[in-house]
MARMAR-344955 format. One record per residue: x, y, z of N, C-alpha, C, O, CB in turn. Coordinates in Angstrom, 2 decimals. Glycine has a CB too. Layout:
BEGIN
R      n.px      n.py      n.pz     ca.px     ca.py     ca.pz      c.px      c.py      c.pz      o.px      o.py      o.pz     cb.px     cb.py     cb.pz
R         X         Y         Z         X         Y         Z         X         Y         Z         X         Y         Z         X         Y         Z
...
//
This chain:
BEGIN
R      n.px      n.py      n.pz     ca.px     ca.py     ca.pz      c.px      c.py      c.pz      o.px      o.py      o.pz     cb.px     cb.py     cb.pz
R     -9.83      8.64    -17.45     -9.57      7.55    -16.54     -9.68      8.07    -15.11     -9.24      9.17    -14.80     -8.17      6.94    -16.79
R    -10.28      7.27    -14.27    -10.39      7.60    -12.86     -9.13      7.14    -12.15     -8.67      6.03    -12.37    -11.65      6.96    -12.23
R     -8.57      7.98    -11.29     -7.47      7.59    -10.44     -7.97      7.70     -9.02     -8.62      8.68     -8.66     -6.20      8.46    -10.69
R     -7.67      6.71     -8.21     -8.10      6.74     -6.83     -7.10      5.98     -5.99     -6.27      5.25     -6.52     -9.51      6.17     -6.67
R     -7.19      6.15     -4.68     -6.26      5.50     -3.79     -6.78      4.18     -3.25     -6.05      3.19     -3.28     -5.93      6.40     -2.66
R     -7.98      4.13     -2.77     -8.44      2.93     -2.07     -8.78      1.83     -3.06     -8.91      2.07     -4.26     -9.66      3.25     -1.21
R     -8.92      0.62     -2.55     -9.24     -0.52     -3.39    -10.73     -0.83     -3.37    -11.14     -1.88     -3.85     -8.45     -1.74     -2.94
R    -11.53      0.05     -2.83    -12.97     -0.17     -2.81    -13.52     -0.08     -4.24    -12.96      0.62     -5.08    -13.68      0.85     -1.89
R    -14.60     -0.79     -4.50    -15.19     -0.78     -5.83    -15.71      0.62     -6.17    -16.26      1.31     -5.31    -16.32     -1.81     -5.92
R    -15.55      1.01     -7.38    -16.06      2.27     -7.87    -17.29      2.00     -8.73    -17.29      1.10     -9.56    -14.98      3.05     -8.66
R    -18.32      2.79     -8.52    -19.53      2.58     -9.31    -19.41      3.24    -10.68    -20.18      2.94    -11.59    -20.74      3.13     -8.56
R    -18.45      4.13    -10.83    -18.25      4.84    -12.08    -17.11      4.18    -12.84    -15.99      4.10    -12.34    -17.96      6.35    -11.83
R    -17.39      3.71    -14.05    -16.34      3.07    -14.83    -16.07      3.87    -16.09    -16.94      4.55    -16.63    -16.73      1.64    -15.18
R    -14.84      3.77    -16.54    -14.45      4.43    -17.77    -13.83      3.38    -18.68    -13.46      2.30    -18.22    -13.47      5.62    -17.51
R    -13.71      3.69    -19.96    -13.09      2.73    -20.88    -11.67      2.43    -20.41    -10.97      3.31    -19.92    -13.09      3.26    -22.33
R    -11.26      1.19    -20.56     -9.91      0.82    -20.13     -8.93      1.02    -21.27     -9.29      0.91    -22.44     -9.88     -0.64    -19.63
R     -7.69      1.31    -20.91     -6.66      1.45    -21.93     -5.97      0.11    -22.14     -6.27     -0.87    -21.46     -5.63      2.55    -21.53
R     -5.05      0.06    -23.08     -4.38     -1.19    -23.44     -3.64     -1.80    -22.26     -3.72     -3.00    -22.04     -3.42     -0.95    -24.60
R     -2.91     -0.97    -21.50     -2.15     -1.47    -20.36     -3.08     -2.09    -19.32     -2.77     -3.14    -18.75     -1.33     -0.34    -19.72
R     -4.21     -1.46    -19.07     -5.16     -2.02    -18.11     -5.72     -3.35    -18.62     -5.88     -4.29    -17.85     -6.31     -1.03    -17.85
R     -6.00     -3.42    -19.90     -6.50     -4.66    -20.48     -5.50     -5.79    -20.30     -5.86     -6.88    -19.88     -6.81     -4.47    -21.97
R     -4.22     -5.51    -20.62     -3.18     -6.54    -20.54     -2.90     -6.96    -19.09     -2.47     -8.09    -18.85     -1.91     -6.03    -21.18
R     -3.14     -6.06    -18.13     -2.94     -6.39    -16.72     -4.18     -6.99    -16.07     -4.15     -7.35    -14.90     -2.52     -5.16    -15.96
R     -5.27     -7.08    -16.82     -6.50     -7.66    -16.27     -7.31     -6.71    -15.43     -8.15     -7.14    -14.64     -6.17     -8.85    -15.46
R     -7.08     -5.40    -15.58     -7.85     -4.41    -14.83     -9.11     -4.09    -15.63     -9.13     -3.16    -16.43     -7.01     -3.10    -14.56
R    -10.15     -4.88    -15.41    -11.37     -4.75    -16.20    -12.28     -3.64    -15.69    -13.23     -3.26    -16.37    -12.12     -6.05    -16.21
R    -12.01     -3.12    -14.50    -12.89     -2.11    -13.92    -12.69     -0.72    -14.52    -13.56      0.14    -14.38    -12.67     -2.04    -12.43
R    -11.58     -0.50    -15.18    -11.33      0.81    -15.77    -10.93      1.85    -14.73    -11.05      3.05    -14.97    -12.56      1.29    -16.50
R    -10.45      1.38    -13.59    -10.02      2.27    -12.53     -8.58      1.93    -12.18     -8.25      0.76    -11.99    -10.96      2.16    -11.27
R     -7.74      2.93    -12.11     -6.35      2.69    -11.78     -6.17      2.77    -10.27     -6.42      3.81     -9.66     -5.43      3.71    -12.49
R     -5.74      1.67     -9.67     -5.45      1.67     -8.25     -4.06      2.26     -8.06     -3.10      1.84     -8.71     -5.54      0.25     -7.64
R     -3.96      3.22     -7.20     -2.71      3.92     -6.99     -2.45      4.01     -5.50     -3.28      4.53     -4.76     -2.73      5.33     -7.64
R     -1.32      3.51     -5.06     -0.92      3.65     -3.67      0.08      4.80     -3.65      1.21      4.65     -4.10     -0.30      2.31     -3.09
R     -0.34      5.94     -3.14      0.50      7.13     -3.20      1.67      7.06     -2.23      1.67      6.22     -1.33     -0.33      8.38     -2.92
R      2.66      7.92     -2.40      3.75      7.97     -1.43      3.22      8.42     -0.07      2.15      9.02      0.02      4.87      8.92     -1.92
R      3.97      8.15      0.99      3.57      8.66      2.30      3.44     10.18      2.27      4.11     10.85      1.48      4.58      8.23      3.39
R      2.61     10.71      3.10      2.34     12.14      3.25      1.64     12.76      2.04      1.61     13.98      1.91      3.62     12.86      3.50
R      1.07     11.93      1.16      0.35     12.46      0.00     -0.93     13.17      0.47     -1.59     12.72      1.41      0.01     11.33     -1.00
R     -1.25     14.26     -0.19     -2.52     14.92      0.07     -3.65     13.97     -0.29     -3.43     12.99     -1.00     -2.63     16.25     -0.73
R     -4.83     14.24      0.18     -5.97     13.37     -0.10     -6.37     13.44     -1.58     -6.42     14.52     -2.17     -7.17     13.75      0.79
R     -6.66     12.29     -2.13     -7.17     12.05     -3.48     -6.98     13.18     -4.49     -5.88     13.37     -5.00     -8.59     11.75     -3.39
R     -8.03     13.92     -4.78     -7.99     14.93     -5.85     -6.97     16.03     -5.58     -6.37     16.55     -6.52     -9.36     15.54     -6.03
R     -6.76     16.40     -4.32     -5.77     17.43     -4.00     -4.37     16.97     -4.40     -3.56     17.77     -4.88     -5.81     17.78     -2.48
R     -4.09     15.70     -4.22     -2.80     15.15     -4.62     -2.62     15.24     -6.14     -1.58     15.69     -6.62     -2.66     13.68     -4.16
R     -3.65     14.82     -6.88     -3.54     14.83     -8.34     -3.44     16.24     -8.90     -2.79     16.45     -9.93     -4.74     14.12     -8.95
R     -4.04     17.19     -8.26     -3.94     18.59     -8.71     -2.57     19.16     -8.40     -2.02     19.91     -9.20     -5.02     19.44     -8.05
R     -2.01     18.82     -7.23     -0.73     19.40     -6.82      0.47     18.71     -7.47      1.47     19.37     -7.76     -0.59     19.33     -5.31
R      0.38     17.41     -7.69      1.52     16.65     -8.22      1.79     17.03     -9.68      0.89     17.03    -10.51      1.26     15.13     -8.10
R      3.04     17.35     -9.97      3.44     17.72    -11.32      4.12     16.56    -12.06      4.61     16.75    -13.18      4.38     18.93    -11.28
R      4.16     15.39    -11.47      4.82     14.21    -12.03      6.30     14.47    -12.33      6.85     13.96    -13.31      4.10     13.75    -13.30
R      6.93     15.28    -11.49      8.34     15.64    -11.71      9.30     14.51    -11.37     10.45     14.52    -11.81      8.69     16.86    -10.89
R      8.86     13.54    -10.59      9.64     12.37    -10.20     10.74     12.66     -9.19     11.60     11.81     -8.96     10.23     11.74    -11.40
R     10.76     13.83     -8.58     11.77     14.14     -7.56     11.62     13.21     -6.36     12.62     12.79     -5.77     11.65     15.60     -7.11
R     10.39     12.90     -5.98     10.18     12.00     -4.85     10.67     10.59     -5.17     11.20      9.90     -4.30      8.69     11.95     -4.46
R     10.50     10.17     -6.41     10.95      8.85     -6.84     12.47      8.76     -6.74     13.01      7.76     -6.26     10.49      8.54     -8.28
R     13.14      9.79     -7.20     14.60      9.84     -7.16     15.11      9.91     -5.73     16.14      9.33     -5.41     15.11     11.04     -7.96
R     14.39     10.61     -4.87     14.83     10.82     -3.49     14.66      9.60     -2.60     15.31      9.52     -1.55     14.08     11.96     -2.89
R     13.82      8.66     -2.97     13.51      7.51     -2.11     14.72      6.57     -1.98     15.12      5.95     -2.96     12.31      6.73     -2.68
R     15.31      6.47     -0.78     16.48      5.61     -0.61     16.14      4.12     -0.66     17.02      3.29     -0.91     17.16      5.93      0.71
R     14.89      3.77     -0.43     14.47      2.38     -0.47     14.10      1.93     -1.89     13.91      0.74     -2.14     13.29      2.16      0.46
R     14.01      2.88     -2.81     13.68      2.61     -4.21     12.32      1.91     -4.37     12.16      1.06     -5.25     14.77      1.75     -4.83
R     11.36      2.28     -3.52     10.03      1.66     -3.62      9.04      2.54     -4.36      7.92      2.11     -4.62      9.50      1.36     -2.23
R      9.44      3.74     -4.71      8.56      4.61     -5.49      8.86      4.45     -6.96     10.02      4.34     -7.36      8.71      6.08     -5.06
R      7.81      4.45     -7.76      7.98      4.37     -9.21      6.89      5.21     -9.87      5.87      5.54     -9.25      7.93      2.88     -9.71
R      7.12      5.55    -11.11      6.10      6.29    -11.87      5.00      5.31    -12.24      5.24      4.30    -12.89      6.71      6.96    -13.14
R      3.81      5.62    -11.83      2.67      4.77    -12.11      1.86      5.33    -13.26      2.39      5.98    -14.16      1.79      4.60    -10.88
R      0.57      5.07    -13.22     -0.35      5.50    -14.25     -0.31      7.03    -14.42     -0.39      7.77    -13.44     -1.77      5.04    -13.93
R     -0.18      7.47    -15.64     -0.12      8.90    -15.97      1.08      9.60    -15.35      1.11     10.83    -15.28     -1.39      9.59    -15.51
R      2.09      8.84    -14.90      3.31      9.42    -14.35      3.25      9.80    -12.89      4.22     10.34    -12.36      3.67     10.60    -15.13
R      2.13      9.55    -12.21      2.03      9.86    -10.79      2.87      8.86     -9.99      2.90      7.68    -10.31      0.55      9.83    -10.31
R      3.56      9.35     -8.95      4.36      8.43     -8.15      3.48      7.47     -7.36      2.42      7.86     -6.85      5.28      9.20     -7.19
R      3.92      6.24     -7.26      3.19      5.28     -6.46      4.17      4.34     -5.77      5.31      4.16     -6.23      2.19      4.49     -7.32
R      3.72      3.75     -4.69      4.54      2.83     -3.91      4.41      1.43     -4.50      3.31      0.97     -4.82      4.13      2.84     -2.42
R      5.55      0.77     -4.65      5.57     -0.62     -5.10      6.27     -1.44     -4.04      7.50     -1.47     -3.98      6.29     -0.76     -6.50
R      5.49     -2.10     -3.19      6.06     -2.86     -2.08      6.72     -4.16     -2.52      7.32     -4.85     -1.69      4.98     -3.17     -1.08
R      6.64     -4.51     -3.78      7.41     -5.65     -4.27      8.90     -5.31     -4.30      9.74     -6.21     -4.38      6.92     -6.08     -5.67
R      9.22     -4.04     -4.23     10.61     -3.59     -4.25     11.21     -3.49     -2.85     12.43     -3.39     -2.70     10.71     -2.24     -4.94
R     10.37     -3.51     -1.83     10.86     -3.37     -0.46      9.83     -2.70      0.43      8.65     -2.64      0.10     12.16     -2.59     -0.43
R     10.29     -2.18      1.55      9.40     -1.55      2.52      9.72     -0.07      2.68     10.80      0.39      2.32      9.50     -2.25      3.87
R      8.77      0.66      3.21      8.95      2.09      3.47      9.46      2.28      4.89      8.92      1.71      5.84      7.62      2.89      3.26
R     10.51      3.06      5.03     11.06      3.36      6.36     10.53      4.68      6.89     10.86      5.08      8.01     12.58      3.38      6.30
R      9.70      5.36      6.11      9.13      6.66      6.48     10.22      7.65      6.85     10.10      8.41      7.82      8.16      6.49      7.66
R     11.29      7.64      6.06     12.43      8.54      6.30     12.07     10.00      6.00     12.67     10.91      6.58     13.61      8.12      5.45
R     11.11     10.22      5.11     10.68     11.57      4.78     11.41     12.21      3.61     11.12     13.35      3.26     10.85     12.43      5.96
R     12.34     11.50      3.00     13.08     12.07      1.86     12.15     12.43      0.71     12.35     13.45      0.06     14.14     11.09      1.38
R     11.15     11.60      0.45     10.21     11.89     -0.65      9.43     13.18     -0.35      9.25     14.02     -1.23      9.23     10.71     -0.86
R      9.00     13.32      0.87      8.21     14.50      1.26      9.06     15.77      1.18      8.59     16.79      0.69      7.65     14.33      2.70
R     10.30     15.70      1.65     11.18     16.88      1.61     11.55     17.27      0.19     11.83     18.45     -0.06     12.44     16.61      2.42
R     11.57     16.33     -0.73     11.95     16.63     -2.11     10.79     17.16     -2.95     11.00     17.63     -4.07     12.52     15.39     -2.77
R      9.58     17.09     -2.43      8.39     17.47     -3.20      8.19     18.99     -3.17      7.69     19.54     -2.19      7.13     16.75     -2.64
R      8.59     19.65     -4.24      8.48     21.12     -4.32      7.04     21.61     -4.48      6.70     22.66     -3.92      9.31     21.62     -5.47
R      6.18     20.91     -5.22      4.79     21.40     -5.34      3.92     21.08     -4.11      2.73     21.39     -4.09      4.15     20.79     -6.57
R      4.52     20.45     -3.09      3.82     20.11     -1.85      2.63     19.18     -2.04      1.62     19.30     -1.35      3.36     21.35     -1.19
R      2.75     18.24     -2.98      1.75     17.19     -3.11      1.93     16.18     -1.98      1.00     15.47     -1.61      1.84     16.49     -4.50
R      3.15     16.13     -1.44      3.46     15.35     -0.25      3.77     16.36      0.84      4.70     17.15      0.71      4.67     14.34     -0.49
R      3.01     16.32      1.90      3.13     17.35      2.92      2.99     16.75      4.30      1.93     16.22      4.65      2.08     18.45      2.71
R      4.06     16.82      5.10      4.04     16.28      6.46      3.32     17.28      7.36      3.83     18.36      7.66      5.49     16.01      6.99
R      2.12     16.89      7.80      1.31     17.76      8.65      1.44     17.41     10.12      0.65     17.85     10.95     -0.14     17.68      8.23
R      2.46     16.60     10.45      2.67     16.21     11.83      1.85     15.00     12.25      2.00     14.50     13.37      2.36     17.35     12.72
R      0.99     14.53     11.38      0.17     13.35     11.65      0.91     12.12     11.14      2.08     12.20     10.74     -1.24     13.47     11.00
R      0.25     11.00     11.15      0.79      9.76     10.61      1.10      9.95      9.12      0.45     10.74      8.44     -0.20      8.59     10.82
R      2.11      9.23      8.64      2.52      9.37      7.24      1.38      9.04      6.28      1.29      9.64      5.20      3.71      8.46      6.95
R      0.52      8.11      6.65     -0.64      7.79      5.83     -1.60      6.91      6.59     -1.29      6.41      7.67     -0.22      7.11      4.53
R     -2.76      6.72      6.01     -3.80      5.94      6.68     -4.00      4.58      6.00     -5.13      4.11      5.87     -5.13      6.72      6.70
R     -2.92      3.97      5.58     -2.98      2.67      4.94     -2.46      1.62      5.91     -1.52      1.87      6.67     -2.17      2.65      3.61
R     -3.07      0.45      5.87     -2.68     -0.65      6.75     -2.70     -1.96      5.97     -3.34     -2.06      4.92     -3.62     -0.73      7.99
R     -2.00     -2.95      6.48     -1.97     -4.27      5.85     -3.29     -4.98      6.07     -3.96     -4.80      7.08     -0.81     -5.11      6.40
R     -3.64     -5.79      5.09     -4.84     -6.61      5.17     -4.49     -7.97      4.55     -3.88     -8.03      3.49     -6.07     -5.93      4.43
R     -4.89     -9.04      5.22     -4.59    -10.39      4.76     -5.85    -10.98      4.14     -6.92    -10.98      4.75     -4.07    -11.28      5.92
R     -5.72    -11.49      2.91     -6.89    -12.08      2.25     -6.95    -13.59      2.48     -6.08    -14.16      3.15     -6.88    -11.77      0.74
R     -7.95    -14.23      1.93     -8.19    -15.66      2.20     -7.25    -16.61      1.45     -7.41    -17.83      1.56     -9.60    -16.00      1.85
R     -6.29    -16.09      0.70     -5.30    -16.95      0.05     -4.12    -17.26      0.97     -3.21    -17.99      0.59     -4.79    -16.29     -1.23
R     -4.13    -16.70      2.16     -3.05    -16.90      3.14     -2.89    -18.39      3.44     -3.86    -19.09      3.71     -3.35    -16.11      4.44
R     -1.64    -18.85      3.40     -1.37    -20.26      3.67     -1.82    -20.68      5.06     -2.36    -21.77      5.23      0.11    -20.54      3.50
R     -1.59    -19.84      6.06     -1.98    -20.17      7.43     -3.49    -20.36      7.55     -3.96    -21.19      8.33     -1.52    -19.08      8.40
R     -4.25    -19.61      6.77     -5.71    -19.76      6.79     -6.15    -21.04      6.09     -7.30    -21.47      6.21     -6.38    -18.56      6.13
R     -5.22    -21.65      5.35     -5.50    -22.91      4.65     -4.82    -24.08      5.37     -4.59    -25.14      4.78     -5.03    -22.83      3.17
R     -4.50    -23.87      6.65     -3.88    -24.90      7.51     -2.50    -25.33      7.04     -2.13    -26.50      7.19     -4.77    -26.11      7.58
R     -1.75    -24.40      6.48     -0.36    -24.65      6.10      0.50    -23.75      6.98      0.24    -22.55      7.11     -0.12    -24.38      4.55
R      1.53    -24.32      7.58      2.38    -23.56      8.49      3.18    -22.50      7.73      4.04    -22.83      6.92      3.33    -24.50      9.24
R      2.90    -21.25      8.01      3.63    -20.13      7.41      3.47    -18.93      8.33      2.35    -18.59      8.72      3.12    -19.80      5.96
R      4.56    -18.31      8.67      4.53    -17.10      9.51      5.50    -16.06      8.96      6.06    -15.25      9.70      4.87    -17.44     10.98
R      5.70    -16.10      7.67      6.64    -15.21      7.02      6.32    -13.74      7.29      7.22    -12.95      7.57      6.66    -15.46      5.53
R      5.06    -13.38      7.21      4.67    -11.98      7.40      5.01    -11.49      8.81      5.52    -10.38      8.97      3.18    -11.82      7.15
R      4.73    -12.30      9.81      5.02    -11.91     11.20      6.52    -11.78     11.42      6.97    -10.90     12.16      4.44    -12.94     12.18
R      7.31    -12.64     10.78      8.76    -12.58     10.92      9.33    -11.28     10.35     10.36    -10.80     10.82      9.41    -13.78     10.23
R      8.67    -10.72      9.35      9.15     -9.50      8.68      8.63     -8.22      9.33      9.10     -7.13      9.00      8.74     -9.52      7.23
R      7.69     -8.34     10.24      7.03     -7.16     10.81      7.79     -6.63     12.03      7.74     -7.23     13.11      5.59     -7.50     11.20
R      8.49     -5.51     11.85      9.28     -4.92     12.94      8.41     -4.39     14.08      8.85     -4.40     15.23     10.13     -3.80     12.40
R      7.21     -3.95     13.77      6.33     -3.39     14.81      5.51     -4.46     15.51      4.75     -4.17     16.43      5.40     -2.35     14.21
R      5.67     -5.70     15.08      4.92     -6.84     15.63      3.41     -6.63     15.53      2.66     -7.00     16.44      5.31     -7.06     17.09
R      2.99     -6.04     14.43      1.56     -5.82     14.21      0.87     -7.11     13.79     -0.34     -7.25     13.96      1.35     -4.74     13.14
R      1.63     -8.05     13.24      1.05     -9.32     12.81      1.42    -10.38     13.83      2.59    -10.60     14.14      1.54     -9.72     11.38
R      0.39    -11.03     14.34      0.61    -12.12     15.29     -0.25    -13.30     14.86     -1.14    -13.17     14.01      0.27    -11.69     16.76
R      0.02    -14.44     15.45     -0.74    -15.64     15.12     -1.41    -16.17     16.38     -0.76    -16.43     17.39      0.17    -16.73     14.49
R     -2.71    -16.31     16.30     -3.50    -16.79     17.42     -3.63    -18.30     17.33     -4.11    -18.84     16.33     -4.89    -16.12     17.46
R     -3.20    -18.97     18.37     -3.25    -20.42     18.39     -4.69    -20.91     18.47     -5.54    -20.30     19.13     -2.45    -20.97     19.57
R     -4.94    -21.99     17.79     -6.27    -22.60     17.80     -6.14    -24.02     18.32     -5.21    -24.74     17.94     -6.91    -22.58     16.38
R     -7.04    -24.43     19.17     -7.02    -25.79     19.71     -7.25    -26.78     18.57     -8.25    -26.70     17.86     -8.08    -25.96     20.83
R     -6.32    -27.71     18.43     -6.46    -28.74     17.41     -6.31    -28.24     15.98     -6.71    -28.94     15.05     -7.76    -29.40     17.55
R     -5.76    -27.06     15.79     -5.63    -26.53     14.43     -4.40    -25.66     14.29     -3.56    -25.61     15.19     -6.86    -25.74     14.05
R     -4.30    -25.00     13.18     -3.19    -24.10     12.91     -3.50    -22.70     13.43     -4.66    -22.32     13.56     -2.88    -24.07     11.41
R     -2.46    -21.96     13.70     -2.63    -20.58     14.15     -3.02    -19.71     12.97     -2.52    -19.89     11.86     -1.34    -20.05     14.81
R     -3.91    -18.76     13.21     -4.34    -17.87     12.14     -3.80    -16.46     12.39     -3.67    -16.03     13.54     -5.89    -17.84     12.03
R     -3.49    -15.74     11.31     -2.88    -14.42     11.46     -3.92    -13.36     11.86     -5.08    -13.40     11.46     -2.21    -14.00     10.15
R     -3.45    -12.43     12.67     -4.25    -11.27     13.05     -3.37    -10.04     12.95     -2.19    -10.08     13.28     -4.84    -11.43     14.49
R     -3.97     -8.94     12.48     -3.22     -7.69     12.37     -3.75     -6.71     13.39     -4.94     -6.41     13.43     -3.33     -7.10     10.93
R     -2.85     -6.20     14.22     -3.18     -5.15     15.16     -3.04     -3.83     14.40     -1.93     -3.36     14.17     -2.25     -5.19     16.45
R     -4.16     -3.25     14.02     -4.15     -2.06     13.18     -3.57     -0.84     13.90     -3.16      0.12     13.25     -5.55     -1.74     12.72
R     -3.53     -0.88     15.22     -2.90      0.22     15.96     -1.38      0.16     15.85     -0.72      1.19     15.92     -3.33      0.19     17.42
R     -0.83     -1.04     15.70      0.62     -1.19     15.57      1.09     -1.15     14.13      2.24     -0.81     13.86      1.05     -2.49     16.20
R      0.22     -1.48     13.19      0.60     -1.52     11.78      0.82     -0.10     11.26     -0.03      0.78     11.42     -0.48     -2.24     10.94
R      1.97      0.11     10.64      2.28      1.41     10.06      1.99      1.45      8.56      2.02      2.52      7.95      3.75      1.76     10.31
R      1.72      0.30      7.97      1.51      0.24      6.53      2.82      0.32      5.77      2.85      0.76      4.62      0.59      1.35      6.08
R      3.92     -0.09      6.41      5.26      0.02      5.80      5.46     -0.94      4.63      6.32     -0.70      3.78      6.32     -0.22      6.84
R      4.68     -2.02      4.59      4.77     -2.96      3.49      5.84     -4.02      3.61      6.07     -4.76      2.65      4.99     -2.22      2.27
R      6.50     -4.13      4.76      7.55     -5.13      4.93      7.04     -6.55      4.74      7.80     -7.44      4.39      8.19     -4.99      6.30
R      5.77     -6.76      4.98      5.17     -8.09      4.88      4.72     -8.46      3.47      4.40     -9.62      3.22      4.01     -8.19      5.82
R      4.69     -7.52      2.57      4.11     -7.74      1.24      4.97     -8.66      0.37      4.52     -9.74     -0.01      3.92     -6.41      0.53
R      6.17     -8.25      0.04      7.01     -9.02     -0.89      7.36    -10.41     -0.38      7.38    -11.35     -1.19      8.28     -8.26     -1.17
R      7.64    -10.60      0.90      8.01    -11.95      1.35      6.85    -12.96      1.36      7.10    -14.16      1.40      8.57    -11.86      2.72
R      5.62    -12.50      1.32      4.47    -13.41      1.38      4.48    -14.33      0.16      4.43    -13.85     -0.98      3.14    -12.61      1.45
R      4.55    -15.64      0.37      4.66    -16.56     -0.76      3.42    -16.64     -1.65      3.52    -17.09     -2.79      4.98    -17.91     -0.25
R      2.28    -16.22     -1.16      1.06    -16.28     -1.96      0.52    -14.92     -2.35     -0.53    -14.84     -2.98      0.00    -17.04     -1.22
R      1.21    -13.84     -1.99      0.73    -12.50     -2.31     -0.59    -12.20     -1.62     -1.44    -11.51     -2.18      0.57    -12.35     -3.81
R     -0.76    -12.70     -0.41     -2.03    -12.60      0.31     -2.20    -11.31      1.09     -3.24    -11.09      1.70     -2.16    -13.74      1.24
R     -1.19    -10.45      1.07     -1.26     -9.23      1.87     -1.27     -8.03      0.93     -0.49     -7.95     -0.02     -0.08     -9.14      2.87
R     -2.16     -7.11      1.21     -2.20     -5.86      0.47     -2.38     -4.71      1.44     -2.84     -4.89      2.57     -3.34     -5.87     -0.59
R     -2.01     -3.55      0.99     -2.15     -2.35      1.80     -3.41     -1.63      1.33     -3.55     -1.32      0.15     -0.89     -1.42      1.70
R     -4.30     -1.37      2.25     -5.56     -0.71      1.91     -5.79      0.48      2.83     -5.19      0.59      3.90     -6.74     -1.70      2.01
R     -6.65      1.36      2.40     -6.98      2.55      3.18     -7.68      2.11      4.47     -8.60      1.30      4.45     -7.89      3.52      2.36
R     -7.23      2.66      5.57     -7.76      2.32      6.88     -8.59      3.48      7.41     -8.12      4.62      7.49     -6.63      1.97      7.88
R     -9.81      3.19      7.75    -10.71      4.19      8.34    -10.97      3.77      9.78    -11.81      2.90     10.02    -12.06      4.32      7.52
R    -10.27      4.38     10.76    -10.47      3.99     12.15    -11.89      4.31     12.61    -12.48      5.32     12.23     -9.44      4.69     13.06
R    -12.41      3.42     13.45    -13.76      3.64     14.00    -13.62      4.44     15.27    -12.95      4.01     16.21    -14.50      2.30     14.26
R    -14.25      5.59     15.31    -14.20      6.45     16.51    -15.53      6.53     17.17    -15.67      7.21     18.19    -13.73      7.84     16.16
//
């Protein structure tokens, strides 16, 4: 089975297991949102021993054992405060604070958003402490959401409250 972080399509597919079939994951690829400070892709999977110390250490209880026992973030449980407890508890150093940003993931709003369908909803903006989500007024219409990727930390505070599940956290590649 392929494990990867981003939600981009993979050209390489493998047979799906029963759990993937029941969850509707027909691509045969397990999407995994790693804990903050995770090493990049394969380095993380090689270093992580699936000991679950980071899961136990998380005060927000948003980490859970995912596919093959690797820790993953579940924003349906809450948001990440980037306290660093998971990183400090990781003895094999699969999570390593290098002084940079905790991770390169940011929120993304899909076309199921109520505001994009002319229904008044600003739940995501109300939950965003960094004010990364704002609504741009439109003449004669409803305001549409915009995400300031420089302000977004990828904390996930906007995920669970969204009534349509229109927000997901995806890998962010800044344009330089």
